[in-house]
BALO-44458 format. One record per residue (C-alpha): residue number from 1; x, y, z. Coordinates in steps of 0.2 Angstrom, whole numbers, plus 5000, padded with zeros to 4 digits. Layout:
   seq      u      v      w
   NUM      X      Y      Z
...
END
This chain:
   seq      u      v      w
     1   5103   5064   4916
     2   5107   5064   4934
     3   5092   5057   4943
     4   5098   5063   4960
     5   5098   5044   4967
     6   5116   5043   4972
     7   5117   5038   4990
     8   5098   5035   4993
     9   5094   5018   5002
    10   5083   5008   4991
    11   5073   4992   4996
    12   5067   4982   4982
    13   5054   4967   4987
    14   5056   4954   4974
    15   5072   4960   4971
    16   5079   4943   4966
    17   5073   4942   4948
    18   5064   4948   4934
    19   5058   4967   4935
    20   5063   4968   4954
    21   5081   4963   4950
    22   5081   4975   4935
    23   5075   4989   4946
    24   5090   4984   4960
    25   5103   4984   4947
    26   5097   5001   4939
    27   5097   5009   4956
    28   5114   5003   4960
    29   5120   5010   4943
    30   5114   5027   4949
    31   5125   5026   4965
    32   5110   5020   4977
    33   5113   5008   4992
    34   5102   4993   4988
    35   5094   4980   4999
    36   5083   4966   4991
    37   5070   4954   4998
    38   5064   4937   4992
    39   5056   4923   4999
    40   5070   4911   4994
    41   5087   4913   5002
    42   5096   4905   4988
    43   5087   4918   4976
    44   5092   4932   4988
    45   5111   4925   4988
    46   5112   4925   4969
    47   5105   4942   4968
    48   5118   4949   4981
    49   5132   4941   4970
    50   5125   4949   4955
    51   5123   4966   4963
    52   5140   4965   4970
    53   5136   4963   4989
    54   5119   4972   4991
    55   5110   4968   5008
    56   5098   4954   5007
    57   5084   4947   5017
    58   5073   4932   5014
    59   5055   4934   5021
    60   5038   4928   5016
    61   5030   4945   5014
    62   5011   4938   5015
    63   5015   4937   5034
    64   5014   4954   5042
    65   5026   4950   5055
    66   5040   4944   5043
    67   5037   4959   5033
    68   5040   4971   5048
    69   5055   4961   5055
    70   5062   4962   5036
    71   5061   4981   5036
    72   5069   4982   5054
    73   5083   4970   5047
    74   5086   4982   5031
    75   5085   4998   5041
    76   5097   4991   5055
    77   5110   4984   5041
    78   5108   4998   5028
    79   5100   5014   5036
    80   5083   5022   5034
    81   5074   5017   5018
    82   5071   5033   5006
    83   5064   5022   4992
    84   5053   5006   4993
    85   5050   4997   4977
    86   5036   4983   4978
    87   5039   4970   4965
    88   5036   4953   4976
    89   5021   4941   4973
    90   5011   4935   4960
    91   4993   4927   4961
    92   4990   4911   4953
    93   4981   4912   4936
    94   4964   4903   4938
    95   4951   4902   4926
    96   4934   4910   4932
    97   4924   4893   4933
    98   4938   4886   4945
    99   4939   4901   4957
   100   4933   4897   4975
   101   4933   4909   4990
   102   4950   4901   4996
   103   4957   4905   4979
   104   4952   4923   4979
   105   4959   4925   4997
   106   4975   4916   4991
   107   4976   4929   4977
   108   4975   4943   4989
   109   4988   4936   5001
   110   5001   4933   4987
   111   4999   4950   4979
   112   4990   4963   4989
   113   4995   4958   5006
   114   5013   4955   5001
   115   5013   4973   4996
   116   5003   4982   5009
   117   5012   4972   5023
   118   5028   4982   5018
   119   5018   4998   5013
   120   5010   5001   5028
   121   5024   5002   5041
   122   5036   5009   5028
   123   5025   5023   5023
   124   5022   5028   5041
   125   5041   5029   5045
   126   5043   5038   5029
   127   5031   5051   5035
   128   5039   5051   5052
   129   5056   5055   5045
   130   5049   5069   5033
   131   5050   5060   5016
   132   5051   5045   5005
   133   5045   5037   4989
   134   5034   5021   4987
   135   5034   5014   4970
   136   5023   4998   4967
   137   5025   4987   4951
   138   5007   4982   4949
   139   5000   4971   4935
   140   4989   4978   4921
   141   4976   4966   4926
   142   4970   4978   4938
   143   4965   4989   4924
   144   4958   4976   4912
   145   4949   4961   4917
   146   4955   4944   4911
   147   4945   4929   4913
   148   4960   4919   4918
   149   4966   4931   4931
   150   4951   4939   4939
   151   4957   4936   4957
   152   4975   4942   4954
   153   4967   4957   4944
   154   4956   4961   4958
   155   4972   4962   4971
   156   4980   4974   4957
   157   4965   4984   4956
   158   4965   4985   4975
   159   4983   4990   4975
   160   4980   5004   4963
   161   4966   5011   4974
   162   4978   5010   4989
   163   4991   5020   4978
   164   4979   5033   4973
   165   4973   5035   4992
   166   4990   5033   5001
   167   4997   5046   4988
   168   4984   5058   4993
   169   4986   5054   5012
   170   5004   5057   5014
   171   5008   5071   5001
   172   5008   5084   5014
   173   5022   5074   5024
   174   5033   5074   5008
   175   5030   5055   5005
   176   5025   5051   4986
   177   5016   5034   4983
   178   5016   5029   4964
   179   5013   5013   4953
   180   5020   5007   4938
   181   5008   4995   4928
   182   5019   4984   4915
   183   5010   4975   4902
   184   5019   4958   4895
   185   5037   4958   4899
   186   5051   4946   4895
   187   5052   4938   4912
   188   5051   4920   4919
   189   5034   4925   4927
   190   5026   4930   4910
   191   5034   4914   4902
   192   5024   4904   4915
   193   5008   4913   4911
   194   5010   4911   4893
   195   5012   4892   4894
   196   4997   4892   4906
   197   4987   4901   4893
   198   4993   4889   4880
   199   4987   4874   4890
   200   4969   4882   4892
   201   4968   4885   4873
   202   4976   4869   4868
   203   4990   4878   4857
   204   5008   4879   4858
   205   5018   4891   4869
   206   5025   4899   4852
   207   5007   4901   4846
   208   5001   4909   4863
   209   5017   4921   4862
   210   5012   4926   4845
   211   4995   4929   4849
   212   5000   4940   4864
   213   5013   4950   4855
   214   5000   4954   4841
   215   4989   4963   4854
   216   5003   4975   4858
   217   5004   4990   4846
   218   5023   4992   4848
   219   5025   4974   4842
   220   5035   4966   4856
   221   5036   4962   4875
   222   5044   4976   4886
   223   5061   4971   4893
   224   5064   4972   4912
   225   5076   4986   4910
   226   5063   4997   4902
   227   5051   4994   4916
   228   5064   4998   4928
   229   5068   5015   4919
   230   5050   5020   4922
   231   5052   5015   4940
   232   5069   5025   4943
   233   5061   5041   4936
   234   5046   5040   4946
   235   5056   5037   4962
   236   5068   5051   4958
   237   5066   5070   4961
   238   5063   5073   4943
   239   5044   5066   4947
   240   5044   5076   4962
   241   5025   5083   4959
   242   5019   5065   4954
   243   5010   5055   4966
   244   4995   5044   4969
   245   4994   5038   4951
   246   4999   5021   4942
   247   5008   5024   4925
   248   5004   5011   4912
   249   5019   5003   4903
   250   5011   4991   4891
   251   5016   4997   4874
   252   5000   5004   4871
   253   4990   4988   4873
   254   4976   4996   4884
   255   4973   5014   4877
   256   4961   5019   4891
   257   4959   5036   4900
   258   4964   5035   4917
END
């Protein structure tokens, strides 16, 4: 199926590994021009090699000025961004009894503002140009509370609300704003989370993984490419009437009406 993405300029934050890298590779395979951003210059360079010369910028997106400079660099080096994919940042998992106001703030800096600092200027540029798509990869902790991920989950929930509101606010200017909410996915970040869960529960990582998989109706973790496929569809003209929603991609783990 031709998704109509050839020649589009796609910026993927967090595009150096995991779901972000899978998204960048999938867009590249569709003929899009790719730019990736990561905090680590080394990770950016590794991604550029894997993506055969994609444009790359290292930036800490929790800093609004750095995020703005990153966008300027991408649009100067590649061209006006048609599609923004947000996949950067993750909040540290912290048990409820260990949360502090500083931990809550850190979680929002790591997840919410690392997205919003890019979304805010980018959606306004897209609106001024008369079109664009923003797709945010937002953890399922924003829909279902976890006692070890309350601060990060709250940041994800805030991103879902921002997605709904911005989708409605900019629809009349031909800018769509959507989200994808993955469940457990085969990434290094999820592996770290399973290791943390195992330590808290006093069990092995293998036991923690088996317990987690047992809660997923399809009986396995998602692959990064499966999440990327959902992102590609939502970013494409095939999803032209979809905006302001966050699609669950969790293998049926949380069967809720949204």
